[in-house]
C-alpha positions in Angstrom: 17.1 -7.3 -1.5 18.0 -9.9 1.4 21.6 -8.8 1.4 20.5 -5.1 1.6 18.3 -6.0 4.4 21.1 -7.7 6.2 23.4 -4.7 5.7 20.7 -2.1 6.8 20.3 -0.9 10.2 16.6 -0.2 11.3 17.8 2.7 13.6 19.4 4.5 10.6 16.2 4.0 8.5 14.0 5.4 11.3 16.4 8.4 11.4 16.0 9.0 7.7 12.1 8.3 7.7 11.3 11.9 8.4 12.3 13.4 5.0 11.6 10.0 3.5 7.8 10.2 4.1 7.7 13.4 2.0 9.9 11.9 -0.7 7.7 8.7 -1.0 4.4 10.6 -1.0 5.7 13.1 -3.6 7.5 10.3 -5.5 4.1 8.6 -5.6 1.5 11.2 -6.1 3.1 12.8 -9.2 3.4 9.6 -11.4 -0.2 8.4 -10.0 -1.8 11.7 -11.0 0.1 11.9 -14.3 -0.8 8.3 -15.2 -4.4 8.8 -14.1 -4.6 11.9 -16.2 -3.0 10.0 -19.2 -5.6 7.3 -18.9 -8.5 9.9 -18.5 -7.9 11.6 -21.4 -6.7 8.8 -23.8 -8.6 5.9 -22.9 -11.9 5.2 -24.6 -15.0 5.9 -22.9 -16.3 2.9 -20.9 -17.7 1.9 -17.5 -14.2 1.0 -16.5 -12.5 4.0 -17.5 -12.0 5.4 -13.9 -10.6 1.9 -12.8 -8.3 1.6 -15.9 -7.1 5.3 -15.4 -6.4 4.4 -11.6 -4.6 1.2 -12.8 -2.3 3.1 -15.1 -1.6 5.6 -12.4 -0.9 2.9 -10.1 1.5 1.0 -12.4 3.5 4.1 -13.0 3.7 5.2 -9.4 4.9 1.7 -7.8 8.7 1.7 -7.6 11.1 -1.4 -7.3 12.7 -1.3 -4.0 15.2 -4.1 -4.9 16.4 -2.1 -8.1 16.9 1.0 -6.1 18.8 -0.8 -3.3 21.0 -2.7 -5.9 21.9 0.5 -7.5 22.9 2.1 -4.2 24.8 -0.9 -3.2 26.8 -1.0 -6.5 27.5 2.9 -6.1 28.6 2.4 -2.6 25.7 4.7 -1.3 23.5 2.4 0.6 24.8 3.2 4.1 25.1 7.1 3.5 22.4 9.5 4.7 21.2 9.7 1.1 21.1 6.1 0.6 19.2 5.6 3.9 16.6 8.3 2.9 16.2 6.6 -0.5 15.6 3.3 1.0 13.3 4.6 3.7 11.4 6.5 0.9 11.2 3.2 -1.2 9.8 1.2 1.9 7.1 3.8 2.6 6.3 4.0 -1.2 6.0 0.1 -1.1 3.5 0.4 1.8 1.6 3.1 0.1 1.6 0.9 -3.0 -0.1 -1.9 -1.2 -2.7 0.6 0.2 -3.2 1.8 -3.4 -3.6 -1.6 -4.8 -6.2 -2.4 -2.1 -8.0 0.6 -3.1 -7.6 -0.3 -6.8 -9.1 -3.8 -6.2 -12.1 -2.3 -4.4 -12.7 -0.1 -7.2 -12.5 -2.8 -9.7 -14.7 -4.9 -7.6 -17.4 -2.4 -6.9 -16.8 0.4 -9.6 -16.6 3.1 -7.1 -14.3 4.3 -4.3 -15.9 3.6 -0.9 -14.7 5.0 2.4 -13.6 1.6 3.5 -11.7 0.7 0.5 -8.4 0.7 1.9 -9.4 -1.9 4.6 -8.9 -4.8 2.0 -5.5 -5.6 3.4 -4.5 -9.1 4.5 -2.3 -9.6 7.7 -0.2 -12.7 8.2 1.4 -13.5 11.4 4.9 -15.2 11.1 6.7 -17.3 13.7 10.3 -17.0 14.7 11.2 -19.9 12.3 9.4 -18.1 9.3 6.4 -20.3 9.2 2.9 -18.5 8.8 0.5 -18.8 11.6 -3.1 -17.8 12.3 -3.5 -14.2 13.2 -4.8 -13.9 16.8 -8.4 -12.5 16.9 -9.0 -8.9 17.6 -9.3 -8.0 21.3 -12.1 -5.5 21.9 -11.3 -3.9 25.2 -13.4 -0.7 25.4 -17.1 -0.2 25.0 -16.4 2.0 22.0 -14.3 -0.6 20.2 -17.2 -3.3 20.8 -19.7 -0.8 19.4 -17.8 -0.1 16.1 -17.2 -3.8 15.8 -20.9 -4.5 15.9 -21.5 -1.7 13.5 -18.9 -3.1 11.3 -20.5 -6.6 11.4 -23.8 -5.3 10.7 -22.5 -3.5 7.4 -20.7 -6.6 6.4 -23.8 -8.6 6.9 -25.9 -6.1 4.9 -23.3 -6.2 2.2 -23.3 -9.9 1.8 -27.2 -10.0 1.7 -27.3 -7.4 -1.0 -24.8 -9.4 -3.2 -26.8 -12.5 -2.6 -30.2 -10.8 -3.5 -29.4 -8.1 -5.9 
């Protein structure tokens, strides 16, 4: 994957990203829905059936970017328009997979899908020498941003109180 990353040009990936988004979404939704349906119809009834079915769909939907890149490199297709579209789609697929895993984690933790389930992502800042560093705090510049932040803090406080006192 490192070798492919060195060989790829971001400008070419951006050019291929238009069709790649459709390929990534379509390539993820089909196995996700089929895996979910397979789990829904064949797994035994339990309180975890939804989460288990979602896990099965997620497992089938996630692609291996390094495998795709290695195959394209071996075939000499990595730098072609088709190769760039496939790699761009695989990268979008990887991003969608992370979001999907965040939703799955929230479903397993709570037993249901919340509108904020996709917010369970972690961001890490990396310095020029590759070392992790603290992510700078969120800058709230407008009154609307400050209001939304306060509302989110209230919801977080209420959730933690509910967990402490069920």
